[in-house]
N, C-alpha and C positions, 0 to 999 in steps of 0.2 A: 348495694354497699350500705352498711350501716353507718350513717354519718355521724351519729352521736359517738359510737365506739371508735371511728376513725378520728374525730375530732380530739379524743383524749390522747391520741398518738402524735398529734401535730405539736411541734415545738418551736416556739419563736426563738429565732438565732440572736444572741447577744450582739449589740451593735451591728445588726444584719443589714445588708443592702444589695447593691446590684453585683458585687463581686463574691457574695457568700456562696454561690454555686460553683462547683469546680469548673475549671477550664476558662475562667474570665479574669482579666486584669483591667484596672482603669486608672485614670489620673485626672487631676483637675488643676488648671494653672491660670496665671494672668498672661493672655497672650496679646492684649492691646485693643481688644473690642471696646472696652471701657476706659475712661480716662484715669480713674482710680487704681493706681498700681497695686494697691493692697487687697483689691477684690478679684477673685479668680472669675474668668469669664470664657474658659474653653474647657470642654470635657472630652476625653477620649475613652471609649470602651472597646476592648479587644479581645477576640476569642483566641484560643491557643491555635486554632485552625478554622476554616470555613465551616460553619455550623448551620442547622435549620433556623430559618428566620420567618417571622410573620409580622405583619403590620396593619393597623387601621388608622385612618387619617381623616382629617376635617372634611365636612361637607360644604364648608363655606366656599362659595365659587370665586372668592377673592384668595384662592389658596396660595401659599408661599411657594417659592422656587424649590426649597428643600423637599417639600411634600410632593411636587411634581417628579422629582429625581427619584425619590425613594419608591414612589409607585412604579416608575419605570424599571428600576432595579429588582422590584419584587414581582415582576411578571405583568404589570399593568393593573388598572383599577379593578378588574374582575378577578384577579388572582390573589395578590396580597401576601405571597409567600415566595421563598426562594432560599438561597444559601449566602451567608453574610459573615465577614470576618471582623469588621470594624464599624463603629458609629462614632462620627464626629459632631459635636454640638457646641454652638457658640451661643451666648447670651450678649444682649446689649444692642442687637440689631436683628430684626426678624426675617430680612431678605424677602419680604412680601411687597407686592405691587412694585417690582424692580424690573419687569419686562424681561427681554432677552439678555441683557447684562447680568441680572440676577440669576437666570438659568445657567449661563456660561460659568459664573462664579461657583455655583453649587456643583456643577460638573468638574470644574478644576479642583475644587476641594476633594472630591472623590479620587481625582488622579493623584493628587499630592499624598493623600493618605495611603492609597494603595501602593505607591512607590516606597513609602517609609515602612508600612507593615509588611509588604511583600505578597500582596494578593492582586486579584483583578480589580479594576475600578468599579465594576459592577458588584463586587462583594463589599462595597462600602456604602453605608447610609449616612444621610446628613440630616441635621435638625437645627433650627434657629429660633431664637426668641428675643423679642425686644421691640423697638419702635418699628412701625410699619412705614413704607414709602421711602427710605433712605437707602441709597446705593452703598455697597460695601467694598472695602479694598481687600485684595488677595494677600497683602503683605502679612497681616496678622496669622493667616493660615500657614503661610510659607515658613515662618518661624516657629509658630505655635505648635504645629502638628508634630515636627521632629522633637521639640522640647517635651511635650507631652508624653511622646512614646518613650523617652528615656526615663521618664518618671513612672511608667506603668507598674503597677504592683497589685497583688491580691488584697491589699490593705487600702487601695487607693479609692474605693467606692465612695466613702464619705466626701473626699476632695472633689470627686466628680459631682456628687449631688449638690455641693456648695457652688460649683462653677456654673450650674445651669440655672440658678435662681434669678429672678428678676425683682419683683416687689415682694416676694416671699420673705417671711421674717425668720425662717429656719429651714435647714434642708429637710427633705422627706424621704425617708428610707425605711424598709421593712423586709424581713425575711423569715421563712419557716422551713423547718425540715421535718422528714418522717421516714420511718422504715416501712417499706412496701409490705403489705400483708397478702400479696399476690404470689403464688408458687413460682411463676416464670421469673420473679424479680426477688427471690428470696435472699436476704442478707443485704439487699440494696438500700441504701439511705439516700434519699432524693432531697435536693434543696431548691426552693424557689425564692428568689429575691428580687428587689426592684428599688428604683429611685424615680422621683417625678418632681416636676416643678409646676406650680399654678397657684395664683392668688386672686387675679383680676382678669376680666374678659373670659369669664367662666360659664358656659353652659355647653359642654362638649355634646357633639352630635356624632361621635364616632369613638373617642377614647378620652384623652385629657390633653392638656396643654403640650407638655412632653413627658413621656414616661418610657423607661426602659425596664423590661422585665427579663430575667434570666432563670434558666433552670439546667440542671445537669442530668435530667432525665432524657432518655433517648425518644425523640419524637420526629417524625417526618414533616417537612414543611407544610403541606397541605392540611394535615392533622392538627398542626399547631395553630394554623390561622383559624380553623373551626373552633378550637378551644379557646383562642385569645378573644375572637369575636364575641362569643357567648359570655365570657367573663366580663368584658368591657360593657356589654349591654346592661348588666345588672349591677355595675359598680360605678365606674367612671362616668357613663352615660346617665347616672342618677345623681350627679352633682350639679348645683347651679348657685353661683356667687351673685351674678348680676344679669343673667339671661343672655349673655352675648357670647356667641360661638367664635372662637379665635380662628385666624387665618392660618394658624401654624399647628393646630392640634395634631399630635403624632404619639401614637403608642406602638413600641416595637418590642417583640419578644424574641429571645434567642434561646435555643436548646442545644447544649454541647453534647449530651450523651456521655459525659465523663464519669459519671457514677455507675454506668452499666455498660461498659465497652463491648461486652461479649453477648449481650442479650439483644433480642430483636426489638425494633421500635415499638412504642406504646400505640395501640390501634383504638380508634374511636369504637364505642360500644362495649369495651371491656371494663372490668373493675380497676384495672391499672389506670385507665383513662380517667375514671370517676375519682380516683384518688388524687391524681394530678390536677384535675380541673378544680376540685374543691380547694387544694392547696393554693393554686393560682388565684382563685376567688378570694381566699382569705387575704392574700398579699394585696391585691388589687382594692379590696374593700378598705384595708387599712390605709392604703396610699390615698384613695378617694375621700375618705373621712378627714384625712389631714389637710387635703386641698380646701375642703369646706370650713374646716375649723380655722384656717390660716387665710380666709378671704380678706381682701384688702380692707384695712380698718376694722376687722371683725373683732368682737370681744367674746362671742359665744357661737359654738357648733349648734346647729339646729337640725333635728331629725324630723321630718313630716311623714307620717304614715296615714295612708287612706285606705279604708277597708269598705266593704259593702257597696262597691261600684258595680255597674253592669258588666264591666269587663276589666281585665288588668290594664288594657290601654286607657280606658277611662279613668281608672284610678290614677295612673300616671299623670294624665292631663290635669286632674283635680289637685293632686299633690304638688306638681309644678306651679299651678296657679297660686296656691298658698305660699310656696317657697320663693317665688319671684315678686311677690306683691311688696312693694315699697312700704306700704302701710303696715303690713305684718311685721316686716323686718324692723321697721323703726320702733313699732310698739315693743318688740323683744329688746331692742337696745335700751329703751326707756323703762324696762322692767314692768311693762303695763300688761297685765293679763286680760286684754281687750279681745274676747272671742268674736266679737262682731265683725272685726276685720277679717278673720279667718272664714267666717260665714259668708262675707262679701265675696272674698276671692273664690270660694267654692261655687257661689251661684252664678258667677260671671264667666266661668269657664267653658260652659257649653255641654257639660255632662248632664244627662237626664236624671233627676231624682226628685223627690218630694221633700220639702223643706221639713214637714211634720214628722219625717222619719230619721232626721240627722241627730247625731250625737257627736260632741266635741269634748276632748280632754286636753288640757295644757298642764304638762309636768305632772301627770297622773291625777290632776284635780278635775273632777266632772264639772264643766262650766256650761254645758248645754246638753239638754235631753228633749227629744222630740221637738226640736227646733225652738225650744224655749229656755230662758235663763235658769240656771241652777245656782241658788246662792252658795257663795264660798267664802272662805276667810281671806281677806286681801293681804293681811300680814303674813299669813302662811305662804301665800303665792309669792310675795315679795321675797321672802327667805329662799324659796325653791329657785327663783330667778338667779340666784348667786352661783348655781351650779354651773360647771363649764359646759355642759351640754343641755340644751333646752329640747324637750319633746312635744310635739303637737300630733295628736291623733284624732281622726274624723271618720266616723262611720256613716255612709250615706244611706244605708238601708235599702239599697236598690239592686244587690246582687252579690256575686262572690268575688268580684275584682279586687285586687290589693296591689299596692305599690308603696315603696319607700324612697324618698328623696332626701339628700343632704344639702344644706345651704348654711348661711350664717346671717347675723343681724346686719344691719345698715347703720353706720355711725357717721359722724362729721368727718372722721378720718378718711372714709372712702372718697369723699369729695376733694379733700385736700390732696390725697395721693394722685388721683386722676386729673385734677386741675393743674398739677405740676409734673405730669409724667414725663414729658419731653425734656424738662429742665432739671 
């Protein structure tokens, strides 16, 4: 597939989100998980009928009860796919480190949702976000699920995106659409949309904090999982705010097939699959960048690109070392074009290279060549640091490996937010 040609056909959906694709409705309400009655804390996403579903989840061994239940409903950890009609998400309490009572509550949430929606309990997925180690009450679910169901609409995506926020400063939504150029799907316009939340405890090792992606393209569950996993690995898994992997990381994708009801499912290895995979990648990358840019206390999105590594894996290791370095992140917060901190982070990461071959650029300013300082205009650098996105590029001169990671700066506000998180 000609990616450049297809990219010109891809269109961002105005105010797009998780309900932009046909066949989905959503709602976001205050159900009582939070004390503030003005703050929405429960989201419900419902398909018109059971649809193909796939999920990827945290690798943190302290995984939350909802993660365990979702894995069960998607065929176990080795499968990650199945058929689903509803997703129930609460904020304010993570339902993590809650033992058997937490698992029982997650299962009961599925039971209540299934009764309200009219599907099997196994066709419901659940997700939670908030404080770890606190038991939850079932009462907010008992009243909140029916209330949210009554408010479901095709315009409810934005309300749902707000309801899943924790320390996020704004909801994160995005959607694109395209007309397939494949003969088998001539005249079909497919849409991919999504929502996510994430601001702190961010270095996913699967997907992201909580994300729901939808499409109206026809895809079987197993194929959907392959597609989602590949996109997650190159987008959400390239985000780090503070190097911490959440207990609740969950990314779920649903495919209704509503835009091509008479056509065969899209299969892996076809041009139609490549089209859809690219559209999903675009949506996931937009959401991933939104997470990095909205990191707790952050003032700048930071993109770190490493090239010239012995392998792509080595490039990723080096890029993460830079992105996770408190010294690099605080230098950016202070608008200090201090490339020595970047060199330090690269040198400690364990990737083999010769320092005499390294080049580093900050905001397209050459600051290091062959491992040595390149004089630059400090005033020009200070001006460039006013941009909303800071770019760091490093070439290790040791191979063809390349990786890109998104992060943010580290400010005083990060300490304030996390010092008072439970209060």
